[in-house]
Every structure is written in structure tokens, then in C-alpha cells.
Residue, then its C-alpha position, 0 to 999 in steps of 0.5 A: x500500500x502506498x501512503x502519501x505523508x506530506x510530500x513523500x510517498x511511502x510503500x508500506x508493503x515493503x517491510x513492516x516498519x514495526x516489529x510484531x511486538x511493537x504492533x501488538x503494543x500499538x493495538x491499544x492506540x486509537x486514531x485520535x491518539x495517533x493523530x495527536x502524536x503526528x501533530x506533536x512530531x510535526x510541531x517538533x520538526x515540520x520536515x520530519x517526513x524528510x529528516x526522519x523518514x523511518x519515523x515518518x513511515x511508522x506514523x504513516x503505517x499507524x494512520x493506515x492501520x487505524x484508518x484503512x481507507x486513508x492513504x494520504x495525510x498532511x501535517x502542516x506546521x507553521x514553524x519548528x518547535x511550535x505548539x502541537x495545537x497549531x499543526x493542521x492535520x488533513x487526511x484523504x483517500x486517493x485513487x491508486x492511479x494518483x498514488x502511482x503518479x505521485x510515486x513515479x515523481x520520486x524525488x521530484x515530488x515536493x510540497x508544491x507538486x503534492x499540494x497541486x495534486x492533492x491538498x490545494x492549500x496554496x490555491x488562490 
């Protein structure tokens, strides 16, 4: 399964980003907790999806595991070390064709391209 986190596409089928023991521990976490965790992580580092891709991949896996219909998430933080309440999370379910196109862009996929294709935050 492909998952878009901000402007990075992760393939969650490659290898499970968590161990089976961790997966069992994470079973107790509900979606609200995972979203709050995502807001905290992106409040700390708005570029976490680029600076710490393994941590970002685990967050993507947690979101997808808690909400299987969701395959894209955006955590928009206004600045590093901001209050987690200022992080704006968004989620959506994208068609497989769109996910394939985004993945094909690879390193050329950036915040502007992802916004134009999915989020439309910068639209006038």
C-alpha cells in the first residue's frame, strides 16, 4: 500500500516498519491518539517526513492501520518547535492511479507538486 505523508510517498508493503511486538503494543492506540502524536512530531520538526523518514513511515503505517481507507495525510506546521495545537492535520483517500503518479515523481515530488495534486492549500 502506498501512503502519501506530506510530500513523500511511502510503500508500506515493503517491510513492516514495526516489529510484531511493537504492533501488538500499538493495538491499544486509537486514531485520535495517533493523530495527536503526528501533530506533536510535526510541531517538533515540520520536515520530519524528510529528516526522519523511518519515523515518518511508522506514523504513516499507524494512520493506515487505524484508518484503512486513508492513504494520504498532511501535517502542516507553521514553524519548528511550535505548539502541537497549531499543526493542521488533513487526511484523504486517493485513487491508486494518483498514488502511482505521485510515486513515479520520486524525488521530484515536493510540497508544491503534492499540494497541486492533492491538498490545494496554496490555491488562490
